[in-house]
Every structure is written in C-alpha cells, then in structure tokens.
C-alpha positions in Angstrom: -48.5 -135.9 -11.2 -51.0 -133.6 -9.5 -54.7 -134.2 -8.9 -57.4 -131.7 -8.2 -59.8 -132.0 -5.3 -63.4 -130.6 -5.0 -62.2 -127.2 -3.7 -60.1 -126.6 -6.8 -56.8 -127.0 -5.1 -54.1 -129.3 -6.6 -52.0 -131.7 -4.6 -49.3 -134.2 -5.5 -50.7 -137.7 -6.1 -50.8 -139.9 -3.1 -51.2 -136.9 -0.7 -54.9 -136.0 -1.1 -56.2 -134.3 2.0 -59.7 -134.2 3.4 -61.6 -130.9 3.4 -60.4 -128.3 5.8 -62.6 -125.9 7.7 -61.4 -123.1 5.4 -62.4 -125.1 2.3 -66.0 -125.7 3.5 -67.3 -122.1 3.1 -68.6 -119.7 5.7 -70.7 -121.3 8.5 -69.7 -124.8 7.6 -68.0 -127.2 9.9 -66.1 -130.5 9.4 -68.2 -133.6 9.4 -66.2 -135.2 12.1 -66.7 -133.6 15.5 -65.1 -134.6 18.8 -67.6 -136.4 21.1 -69.5 -134.1 23.5 -68.1 -134.3 27.0 -70.4 -136.0 29.4 -71.6 -134.3 32.6 -69.3 -135.0 35.6 -71.2 -136.7 38.4 -71.0 -135.2 41.8 -68.1 -136.2 44.0 -68.5 -138.6 46.8 -67.9 -135.7 49.2 -71.0 -134.1 47.8 -72.9 -137.3 48.4 -71.6 -137.6 51.9 -72.6 -134.0 52.8 -76.0 -134.4 51.2 -76.6 -137.7 53.0 -75.7 -136.1 56.3 -78.0 -133.1 55.8 -80.9 -135.3 54.6 -80.5 -137.7 57.5 -80.3 -134.8 60.1 -83.5 -133.2 58.7 -85.6 -136.3 58.7 -84.4 -137.8 61.9 -84.3 -134.5 63.8 -87.9 -133.6 62.7 -89.1 -137.0 63.8 -87.5 -136.8 67.2 -88.7 -133.2 67.7 -92.3 -133.9 66.8 -92.3 -137.0 69.0 -91.1 -134.8 71.9 -93.9 -132.3 71.3 -96.4 -135.1 71.2 -95.3 -136.4 74.5 -95.4 -132.9 76.0 -98.6 -131.6 74.5 -100.8 -134.5 73.5 -100.3 -137.2 76.1 -103.4 -137.5 78.3 -105.5 -135.3 76.0 -108.4 -136.2 73.7 -107.7 -136.2 70.0 -107.4 -132.8 68.1 -109.1 -132.6 64.7 -108.1 -130.2 61.9 -109.4 -129.5 58.4 -112.8 -131.2 58.9 -111.3 -134.2 60.5 -108.8 -134.7 57.7 -105.9 -134.5 60.1 -106.2 -135.8 63.6 -103.6 -135.5 66.3 -103.9 -138.4 68.8 -101.2 -139.6 71.2 -100.5 -143.3 71.0 -97.7 -145.7 71.9 -96.9 -148.5 69.5 -94.9 -151.5 70.7 -94.9 -153.2 67.2 -93.9 -152.1 63.7 -95.8 -150.1 61.2 -99.6 -150.1 62.1 -98.7 -152.2 65.2 -97.5 -155.2 63.2 -95.8 -157.7 65.5 -96.7 -156.0 68.8 -97.7 -159.4 70.4 -94.7 -161.3 69.2 -92.3 -162.9 71.7 -89.5 -160.7 72.8 -86.7 -162.6 71.1 -88.6 -162.5 67.8 -89.2 -158.8 68.1 -85.6 -158.2 68.9 -84.5 -160.0 65.7 -87.2 -159.0 63.3 -88.2 -155.5 64.5 -84.8 -154.3 65.6 -81.6 -156.2 64.5 -82.5 -156.9 60.9 -83.9 -153.4 60.2 -80.8 -151.8 61.8 -78.6 -153.7 59.5 -80.7 -152.8 56.5 -80.8 -149.1 57.3 -77.0 -149.0 58.0 -76.3 -150.8 54.7 -78.6 -148.3 52.9 -76.6 -145.3 54.3 -73.3 -146.9 53.2 -74.7 -147.5 49.7 -76.0 -144.0 49.4 -72.6 -142.5 50.3 -70.3 -144.9 48.5 -72.1 -146.5 45.6 -75.3 -144.7 44.5 -74.7 -142.7 41.3 -77.8 -140.5 41.4 -77.8 -137.8 44.0 -81.6 -137.7 43.9 -81.9 -141.4 44.6 -79.3 -141.1 47.4 -81.5 -138.5 49.0 -84.5 -140.8 48.8 -82.6 -143.8 50.2 -81.4 -141.7 53.2 -84.9 -140.4 53.7 -86.1 -144.0 54.1 -83.2 -144.9 56.3 -83.5 -141.9 58.6 -87.2 -142.7 59.1 -86.2 -146.3 59.9 -83.6 -145.1 62.4 -86.1 -142.8 64.0 -88.4 -145.6 65.0 -85.6 -148.1 65.7 -84.0 -145.7 68.2 -87.3 -145.7 70.1 -87.5 -149.4 70.1 -83.9 -149.7 71.3 -84.0 -147.1 74.1 -87.6 -147.1 75.1 -88.5 -150.8 75.3 -90.1 -150.9 71.9 -92.4 -148.1 72.7 -92.7 -145.9 69.6 -94.7 -142.6 69.9 -97.3 -142.1 67.2 -99.6 -139.1 66.9 -100.7 -138.5 63.3 -103.9 -139.8 61.6 -105.1 -138.8 58.2 -108.3 -139.6 56.3 -111.6 -138.6 54.8 -114.7 -140.0 56.4 -114.3 -143.7 57.3 -111.3 -144.1 55.0 -108.3 -143.4 57.3 -104.7 -144.3 58.0 -103.5 -145.8 61.2 -101.8 -143.6 63.8 -98.4 -142.6 62.4 -95.4 -140.4 63.1 -93.0 -138.4 61.0 -90.6 -141.4 60.7 -93.4 -143.4 59.1 -94.0 -140.6 56.6 -90.3 -140.4 55.7 -90.2 -144.1 55.0 -93.5 -144.1 53.0 -92.9 -141.1 50.9 -89.2 -141.9 50.4 -90.1 -145.4 49.2 -92.9 -144.2 46.8 -90.7 -141.5 45.3 -87.8 -144.0 44.9 -90.0 -146.4 43.0 -91.3 -143.6 40.8 -87.7 -142.6 39.9 -87.1 -146.2 38.8 -89.6 -145.7 35.9 -87.7 -142.7 34.4 -84.2 -141.5 33.9 -83.1 -139.4 36.8 -80.6 -136.6 36.5 -77.4 -137.4 38.3 
C-alpha cells in the first residue's frame, strides 16, 4: 500500500518522510534549524595580557605623575586652571582616601590600611585573570586594583606618605586632594557598578 504526502510524492506505508528542502519550494527552508553557535569567549591568555596592559597603564601613570608632583609642585603655591576647576597642590597624605585614618595607631594602620587592602587587590587581580568571564569587567577590576596598588606601594615604601596633588571643583563644592590612583579606583568602581545594571559584551 502506498500513501501520498503533501508534495504529491508516493511512499510505501510506514515510511512517510518529512518535507525535504527540495519539496518546500524556492526560498523555503526546513522548520528545524541547528542552534546558532554562541560567541566564543576570549581565552584566558587574552585576559592575562589585557590585565597586564591595564595594570601597567594605570599604575605607571600614577607613579609618573606622583614623581612629577614631587619634582615640580613641592614647595610651590597651588596652580589653578580652568577658572579654578582644576587645582594642582602638593600634599602628603598619611591616611587613606581623603586622609581617613591618618591618626590611627601604627599597628591599626598596618592592618587596615596596608595588609587587608593588599590581600583584596591581589585577590582581585587573580579573579580578573582566572575567573572573570567579561573582558570589560576584568579591565575595570584591574583598574581598581592598580589604583589600590599605586597608593599601597607608597604606604609600604614611604612610611605611609602618599603623594596627592589634584583637586577638582566648582566654587565651594570641591573634592579633597587626590592623585591618579584615587581616580583609577573611583572611576573603575563606578563603571563596574554601572555594568552590573546591563548585559555586558564578553
């Protein structure tokens, strides 16, 4: 016994076949398509190289500008630019951000302002290289960590004396005196939080 399918072809009973591409007419395609291949994430080598370059740029710029501040600004009055929006003023900070903890006892400063941040920054670098799946987020994590290491190195090798020289503001509304490492930490953290509210390309 033979049966006829929708295309007009006849087949032995029990051997009905689904429509082939040749039976569907010009421009048609079978209803079942193979799943689209997902984009291959960057290799861990790409992450490692990106992390190294990002760290070098942030840390190197911080150390270079601090050296310039010591050479060119130390002992001078403040320099104002753009109608006092940007002020260069040499300062030495023995605490954390905005001088937090500068009067703490030495053992407390060693633990809270040096040891713990060093561990956190090191862990962040390891995570960015080995575990983070988004290359953009890895860059932001390393930007934060590089800024942290920039100031931590000063605390470790210069008796907690961190060079600051940047001040921003409009009129009476101003920041404290900062450095490039502080900017790396601040902008990296803000950008990382922003990427958490949307899907980031890998």
